[in-house]
N, C-alpha and C positions, 0 to 999 in steps of 0.2 A: 438495249442500253446497258443492262446489267452485265451482259457478256462482254461488251466492249470495255466496260470499266474494269472487269476482272482481268481481261487481257492486258489492259494498260497497267494494272497493278503488278502483274507478273513481269512485264517488261521493266517497270520501275524497280522491282525487287532486284533484277539482274544488274541494272545500271547504277543503282544507289546502294550497293552492298555497304553494310555498316563499317567501312574501313576506319572511320574516325574513332569508333569504339572498340575495334579489334585490338587484342593484346598479344604480345609476344615477349619472349625472353624474361628478363628479371621483373618486368612490370606484371606479367601474367602470374609469376610465382608470388609476388608480393600481394596482389589482389586476392589470389586464392588463399593465401595464408591468413590474411585479415578476415576473409569470409569465414574460414574454418574456426578461428578463435572466437569471433563474435557469435557464430551460430552455436558452437559447443557451449559457451557460457550461457546463452539465452535458454537453450534446451535444458541444461543441467539445473539452472536456477528455477525454471518452471516446474521441473520434476520435484525439486525440493519443496516448492510452494504448494503443490497439489494436496498432499496429505494435511498440511497445515490449514489450507482452505476448507478441506472436508471437516476437520476438527472444529473450526469456527461454525460451520453450518449445522453441526450436531447440537449446538447450543443456541437455538434461535430465540428470538424475543418472545415475550408473553403473547402478543397477538398472533404470531405464527404458530406457537404451540397450541393456542386455543383453536385455530383453524384446523390444524392437523388432528386434534382430538375430535373435532366435529365430523371429520371424514374418516376417522379410524386409521390414520397414518402415523407412523413413528417418525421422530426427527431424523433417524438414520435414512429413511426413504428420501426426505427432503434434501439431506446432504448428498446422498448418492446421485439423485436426479441432477442437481446443479453441478456437481463435480463431473458427471458424465458429459454434460453439455459443454463444460469448460474444456474437457479433453477433445471433444469433437471440434470445437472452435480452434484449438491449438493445432490439431492434426491437419485441419483444412488449410490453414495458412502455411504450416511447415512443409506439408507434402507438395503443394504447388511451388513453394520456394525451392525445394530440393529438385523438382523436375526441371525447373528453369535453369538452375545452376548446372545440373548434370548434362543438360543438352547444349548449353551455350556458356560454359564457364570461361571461354576465351574472349567473351564480349563483356567489357566492364559495365556497360549499361544493363545487360541482363543480370550480371552478378549483383549489381546495385539493387535492382528491383527484387531479386531473390532475397537479399539480406533485409530489405525493407519489409517484405512479407513475413519473414521469420521473426523479425523484431516486433512487428505489430501483433503477431499472434501469440507471443510468449510473455510480453512485458507486463500486461495489465494484472495478471494473476500474481505477480511478484509483490503486490501490496500485502498479501497474506504472509509472505516470507518476511517482509520488513516489519510487520507488526509483531511477529513471534520471535524474529531473530534480528534485532536492530543492527547488528554488526554487518549485515549484508546490505544495509540501506544505500551506501554510496555506490556500490557496484550495480545494484538494481536501478538506481536513478540514472546512472550513466547509460545503461542499456535503454531505459525509457527515453532519454534525450536522443539517443541514436534513432529510435523509432520515430519520434516526432520530426526530427530534422530530415531524415530520409523521406518521410511521407510528403513533406512540403516540397523538397527539392525535386522529387519525382515529377510533380506537376510542372515544374519549371524547365526540366531538361528532357522529358519524354517526348518523342521516342528516339531522337538522334543524338542525345547527350549534350546538346548545346543549350545555353541559356537564351531563351527567346520569350519576350523581348530582352534586350541586353540588361535593362534595369532590374530584371529578376535576379541577376547575380548579386547585386547589392542587397536585395531583400533576403536572399538566402543566407548571406553572411549575417545580416541583422537578426534573422530568426535563429541562427545557430547560437549567437550570443545570448539571445532571449531564453532559449531552451536550456542552455548550460546554467544560466543564472537562476532559473526557476526549478531545475530538476536536481542535478547532482549536489550542488552546493547550498541551495536554499529551497528544498521541495515544499515547504510550508508557506512560501511567500504568497501564494494565491489560493483562494478557496475554489471548490470545484466549479461553481457557476461562472465567476469571472474568467477562470482558465478556459472553460468551454467556449465562452463568447469570444475570447481572444483567438482561440484556435479556429473558430468559424471565420473570423475576419482574415486570418492568414490564408485559410483554405480558399476563400473567395478570390484572393489575388492569384492563387494557382489556377483556379478555373478561368479567370480572365486571361491568363497567360496561354492556356490551352486553346481558348476561343481565338485569340489573336494568331496563334501558330496555325490553327486549322484554316483560317480564312486567308492568311497572308503567306505562309511559308510551306506548309505541308504538301507532300506529294500525294497522289491518289492512295497508295497503300498506307501511308502514314495517317491519312484521314480515316481510313477504315480502322486502324489501330486506335485512334482517338475516340471513335464512336463506341468501341467496346468499353473503353475506360469510362467515358461519360455515362453510358448506359448503366454500368455497374454502380457508379457513384450515385446517380440519380435514383435508381431503384432502391439502394440502401437507405438514402435519406427519406424518400417518400414512404417506404415500408416502415421505417422507424416512427415516422409521424403518425401513420395510420394505426399502428399497434399501441402507441402511447396515448393517443387522443382519448380513448374511452376511460383510461385511468385518471387523466386530468379532468375530464368532464364530471366524473362521479366521485372525484376526490378519494380514490381508493387508498392512497398512501397514508391518509389520516384516519382510517377506519379499521375495523377488526372483524374477522369472520371468514367463513369458508369461500365466499364469492371472491374476496380479494386473494385468497390463497390460490384458487383456480386461475385467477387472472395472472398472478405472479408466475405460476408454472407455465401457462400458455404463452405469456409474454416473453419469458426467457427462451422458450423453444423457438418461437417465431423470430426473436431477435438474432439468435445464432444463425438460423437459416438465411436471414436477410443479409447479415454481415458476411456470410460465406460467398455472397455474390461478388464481393470485391476481389478475393484472390482468383476466383474462377475467371472473371472477365479480364483481369490483368494477365492471367496466364495465357488465355487465348490471344490477347493483343501482343504480348512480348514474343511468344513463339510463332506468331503469324499463322495460327491454325484456323482454318475455315473463316477467314476474315470477312468474306462477303455474306456470310450467314446473318451477320448483325443487321443488315438491311431488312431481311424478312422478319427478324425478331422485333425490331423497332416498329415496323408496319403493323404487325399483329398486336403489339402492346398498345399502340395508339388506337386500335379498334376495340380490343377487349377490356381495357382498363376503364375507359369512359362508359362502356356498356355495363360493366359490373357496378361502377359507382352509381349509375342511373337506377339500376335495379335495387341497390341498397337504399337509395334515396326514396324510391317509391315504397319500399317496405316500411321505412321509418315513418313516412307520411301517412301510410295506411294505418299503422299502429296508433299514431296520434289522433287521426280522425275517428277511429273506433273508440278510443278512450273518451273523446269529447262526446260522441254519440251516446255512450253508456252513461256518462254523467248527465246529459240532457234528458235521457229517458228515465233513469232511476233516481236522479238527484243525489247519488252517492259517489264519492271518489273511490278510486281503486286502492284498497288497502294492501293488495298483493304487491303493487308497485312500490309502495312505501316500505313494505317488508323486505323486498329485494334490496332496496337501497340501504336499509338499516343493517343488512347482513354483509355489507362490503367490508373489506379488511385490508390491513397493511401487511406487506410481506415481511417486515421486521428489520431489526437492526443488523441481522447477520449480513444483509446486503448493503447496509449503510446508506439507505436512501436510493432506491433504484433510479429515480428520475434524475438525480444529480450525478451519481457515480456512473451508471450505465449509459446515461445520456452522453457523458463525456467519452464513453468507450466507443462511440461511433468513430472517433479518431484514434483512440488508444488501442483498440482491438477488443475491448469489452468481453473478456473471457469469463 
């Protein structure tokens, strides 16, 4: 069955070449020029923002400084660590975007996806530039609006460049107006939490559009492309939830100490790796590279993820039972456990509330 599906996909690729998205003449020149301008601006502004972000991180809040002192680390290490991960995040999105553009720059859909990835990977760190150099605020917010709008439209038009269902075209126009009103001209209109909730709502409409397209419109090869996108998006969301849950359960953001510092460092590392799944899976999908491998990946994921979750559940249950057995036998509670909780800590104002700001970065690019 898998072989016949792949053969059908190859035939479909020959019969349904992306003629509707292929560019020639002055249209090709215009699209390439727009891509170059936006890409150069995005990369240059992110390069300007990186040292400013580093300078912010060298002045962490008191809880972070206390945690660093407990583990004999200097603030420069904290700043270097986070700045390095930001560079990795930016490079991950930009490199995939460049590869897509260099290989298929005559296809406006590929150029659009490439620009979306580059905008997503470079705009979030621009907050540091805006805080230190307010004169760059308008341009930074314009680039941010481009990232937001292109991200949503991507779900409406991928992979063939058509708005499916047709009502998604009206939603795209409405979202473009929404993004412009809340980013370049009035960036302080919404606080991070309402903004994140609104973005989730808009993204849900994009997911609905992709499901409709998959079931009603897509050809075999287009369905494989959609599987790659959905796999990357779901893995990013589930991964973000898994790494964020411990911090929410133990209220790490409102405490101080080395445990919270370790959690912050580990959380940031895991967050970057998880978010890099997005450009990787999008790159595989757009370039149509090893499309049918996604079936094997999904099947193995469905086997190993529940198995891992079951083992983690058994481990947690065994710890709880052993604690209750200890209390029943000795009549004493575990002071060590309370000590661990008392040692938890907040990552500091340098990150301006990881749960609100970095939570929103799931959509922004969270560098």
